[in-house]
C-alpha positions as CSV (number, residue, x, y, z in Angstrom):
1,M,49.0,80.0,77.6
2,F,49.0,80.0,81.4
3,Y,52.0,81.2,83.8
4,Q,52.6,82.3,87.0
5,E,54.9,85.5,87.0
6,Q,56.6,86.0,90.7
7,E,56.4,88.9,92.4
8,E,59.3,91.2,93.1
9,P,60.8,91.1,96.7
10,T,60.4,94.4,98.8
11,G,64.1,94.5,99.8
12,H,67.0,96.2,98.6
13,L,67.3,95.0,94.6
14,I,70.8,94.8,93.7
15,N,71.0,95.7,89.7
16,R,67.3,96.9,89.7
17,I,67.6,100.5,88.2
18,E,65.4,103.0,87.6
19,E,66.7,102.9,83.7
20,R,65.9,99.8,81.5
21,S,68.2,97.2,81.4
22,R,70.4,97.2,78.7
23,L,70.3,92.9,78.5
24,S,67.6,90.2,78.8
25,I,68.6,86.8,79.0
26,I,65.9,84.3,78.8
27,I,66.7,81.2,80.2
28,P,64.1,77.7,79.6
29,T,64.6,75.6,82.4
30,Y,63.1,72.0,83.3
31,N,64.8,69.9,86.0
32,E,67.5,72.2,86.1
33,A,67.9,72.3,90.2
34,E,71.7,71.1,90.1
35,N,72.7,73.7,87.7
36,I,70.5,77.2,88.2
37,T,72.7,78.6,90.9
38,E,76.1,78.1,89.1
39,L,74.6,79.0,85.8
40,V,73.3,82.7,87.8
41,E,76.0,82.9,89.6
42,R,78.5,83.1,86.5
43,I,76.5,85.7,84.6
44,S,76.2,88.1,87.4
45,Y,80.0,88.0,87.5
46,S,80.3,88.2,84.2
47,L,77.9,91.1,83.3
48,S,79.1,92.5,86.9
49,N,79.4,96.0,84.9
50,M,76.2,96.7,83.4
51,R,72.5,96.3,84.2
52,F,70.8,93.4,82.7
53,E,68.1,90.9,83.3
54,M,67.3,87.0,83.6
55,I,64.2,85.9,82.8
56,I,63.7,82.0,83.6
57,V,60.9,80.5,82.1
58,D,60.0,77.0,84.3
59,D,57.8,74.2,82.7
60,G,56.5,73.0,85.8
61,S,60.1,71.5,86.8
62,P,59.4,68.5,89.4
63,D,62.7,69.1,91.1
64,G,61.9,72.4,92.2
65,T,63.8,74.4,89.8
66,A,61.4,77.8,90.2
67,N,61.9,77.9,93.8
68,I,65.5,77.9,93.8
69,A,65.1,80.3,90.6
70,E,62.7,82.5,93.4
71,A,65.5,82.4,96.1
72,L,68.2,83.0,93.5
73,N,65.7,86.4,93.2
74,R,65.8,87.6,96.7
75,K,69.5,87.3,96.7
76,Y,69.9,89.2,93.0
77,G,67.0,91.1,92.2
78,N,67.2,90.9,88.6
79,I,65.1,87.9,88.2
80,K,61.7,87.3,86.6
81,V,60.5,83.8,87.4
82,L,57.4,82.8,84.7
83,K,56.0,79.6,85.8
84,R,54.3,77.6,83.3
85,P,52.0,74.8,84.2
86,C,54.0,71.6,82.3
87,K,57.0,71.0,79.5
88,L,55.9,72.7,76.6
89,G,59.1,73.3,75.3
90,L,62.4,75.0,74.9
91,A,61.5,77.0,72.0
92,S,58.0,78.3,72.8
93,A,59.5,78.9,76.6
94,V,61.6,81.6,74.7
95,K,58.9,82.6,73.0
96,D,57.1,83.4,76.5
97,G,60.3,85.1,78.1
98,L,60.4,87.3,75.4
99,T,57.0,89.1,76.4
100,K,58.5,90.3,79.5
101,A,61.4,91.0,78.0
102,E,62.4,94.8,79.2
103,S,65.5,95.2,76.7
104,E,66.0,95.8,73.5
105,I,68.6,93.2,73.3
106,I,67.7,89.7,74.2
107,A,70.5,86.8,74.6
108,V,68.8,83.2,75.2
109,I,71.4,80.8,76.7
110,D,70.5,77.0,78.3
111,A,71.0,76.4,82.1
112,D,72.5,73.2,81.9
113,L,75.8,74.7,81.8
114,Q,76.5,73.7,78.5
115,H,76.5,77.7,76.9
116,P,79.6,78.9,78.8
117,P,77.8,82.4,80.3
118,E,81.7,83.9,79.8
119,L,80.9,84.8,76.3
120,L,77.7,87.1,77.1
121,P,80.2,90.2,77.6
122,K,81.8,89.2,73.7
123,M,78.2,88.9,72.0
124,Y,77.1,91.8,73.1
125,E,80.1,93.8,72.5
126,K,79.2,92.5,68.9
127,I,75.8,94.1,68.8
128,R,77.3,97.1,70.2
129,E,79.6,97.1,67.2
130,G,76.3,96.4,64.7
131,H,75.7,93.5,64.2
132,D,71.8,92.3,64.7
133,L,72.4,88.9,65.5
134,V,75.1,87.4,67.1
135,I,75.4,83.3,67.3
136,A,77.1,81.2,69.6
137,S,78.9,78.7,67.0
138,R,80.1,75.5,67.3
139,Y,81.3,75.4,63.9
140,V,83.2,78.7,62.6
141,E,87.3,78.7,63.3
142,G,88.2,78.3,67.3
143,G,84.5,76.5,68.0
144,M,84.1,72.9,69.2
145,L,81.6,69.8,70.1
146,G,83.3,68.9,73.2
147,K,83.0,65.2,74.5
148,W,80.7,64.3,71.8
149,S,80.2,60.7,70.1
150,L,81.1,60.3,66.8
151,W,77.3,59.6,66.3
152,R,76.0,62.8,67.8
153,K,78.4,64.9,66.1
154,L,77.4,63.5,62.5
155,I,73.8,63.8,63.5
156,S,74.2,67.5,64.4
157,K,76.6,68.0,61.1
158,G,73.7,66.4,59.0
159,A,70.9,68.9,60.9
160,T,73.0,72.0,59.9
161,I,73.2,70.8,55.9
162,L,69.7,70.0,55.8
163,V,68.9,73.2,57.2
164,H,71.1,74.8,54.9
165,L,69.6,72.3,51.8
166,F,66.3,74.0,53.0
167,F,66.5,77.6,53.9
168,S,69.2,79.6,51.8
169,K,68.8,82.7,54.3
170,T,70.6,80.5,56.6
171,R,73.7,79.7,54.6
172,R,74.8,83.2,56.3
173,V,76.1,81.3,59.3
174,K,77.5,78.3,60.2
175,D,75.3,76.7,63.0
176,P,72.2,78.3,62.4
177,L,71.2,75.5,64.9
178,S,72.6,76.9,67.8
179,G,70.6,77.0,71.3
180,Y,73.2,80.3,72.2
181,F,72.3,83.4,70.6
182,M,71.8,87.1,71.2
183,F,69.8,89.7,69.2
184,K,68.3,93.6,68.9
185,K,64.6,92.8,69.6
186,K,63.4,94.6,66.3
187,V,64.8,91.6,64.4
188,I,61.4,90.0,65.3
189,E,59.2,93.1,65.8
190,G,55.9,92.5,63.8
191,V,57.2,88.5,62.7
192,R,55.1,85.4,63.6
193,L,57.1,83.0,65.8
194,D,55.8,79.1,65.2
195,P,58.3,77.7,67.5
196,T,58.2,73.3,67.5
197,G,60.4,71.5,69.6
198,F,63.6,73.8,71.0
199,K,65.4,75.4,67.9
200,I,64.0,78.7,67.7
201,L,66.9,80.5,66.4
202,L,66.0,78.9,62.9
203,E,62.6,80.6,63.3
204,V,64.6,84.1,63.8
205,L,66.8,83.5,60.9
206,V,64.3,82.2,58.8
207,K,61.8,85.0,59.7
208,G,63.7,87.4,61.2
209,K,64.7,91.2,59.5
210,Y,68.3,91.5,60.4
211,D,70.9,93.0,58.1
212,S,74.2,91.8,60.3
213,A,74.9,88.5,61.8
214,A,77.8,87.5,63.2
215,E,79.8,84.2,64.9
216,V,81.7,84.0,67.7
217,P,83.1,80.7,68.8
218,Y,82.8,78.4,71.8
219,T,82.8,74.9,73.4
220,F,79.7,73.2,73.4
221,M,80.1,71.6,77.4
222,F,80.1,68.2,78.2
223,R,76.4,68.5,80.7
224,K,77.6,68.4,84.3
225,K,74.8,67.2,85.8
226,G,71.4,65.9,85.8
227,K,70.1,64.7,81.9
228,S,70.0,65.9,78.2
229,K,66.9,67.4,76.8
230,L,67.6,65.9,73.3
231,S,65.2,62.8,72.6
232,L,63.9,60.8,69.7
233,K,60.5,62.4,69.7
234,E,62.3,65.7,69.6
235,M,64.2,65.0,66.4
236,I,61.2,63.6,64.5
237,S,59.9,67.7,65.7
238,Y,62.6,69.0,64.5
239,I,62.3,67.7,60.9
240,L,58.5,68.3,60.8
241,L,59.1,71.8,61.5
242,L,61.5,72.0,58.9
243,L,59.1,70.5,56.1
244,K,56.1,72.7,58.1
245,M,58.5,76.0,57.4
246,K,59.4,74.6,54.1
247,L,55.4,74.3,52.9
248,R,55.1,77.9,54.6
249,A,58.5,79.8,52.8
């Protein structure tokens, strides 16, 4: 895998302290120029009282997302930008981001503002309470799917049921396909992740080493700007991933 990592700015680095960051936030991006600034601002405000880093993994966005991320780092000083040459997928972006994470606690969040970053402090507190894995869930009490069509809601629910049928370990949680989650790095230490498509949490749930998993409710927001990443090709990839994982289990 080839990518280019942004050089650190030479000026004053806000949040850059000699001590290790408490939280590493991995943000996969592809054509998120319209959203990335707001996301970084909201994350920074929500976590203003703690040390953290953001790892933006960009898949060669033609809209200049990576350039904007680099400019944001010059302002905030706690952003790593990993540039990949082409669109390689959300799950593999997370896997690459993990190689640059310096914290023992990892968060994964989408860049399209459908995952509210204001939930990060609550998720972090759940980790501090002793949970190994915390999932922002659409299906626990208080969670919602937002302005989704009935058809898309049925697809989402059907996909979740399919996962529970295939993998008993996922039945401990109600939203095993969430793209918004946080975990202790030790959960995946020594685990070979082979992610396909856009659902790396499934790999973590099935292969990871954890004793306690918690879910916190959230409303999956309607995408404000840009186009959805969900496609027929990715849905097919998801089904093939389930079959592949089941055969290897």
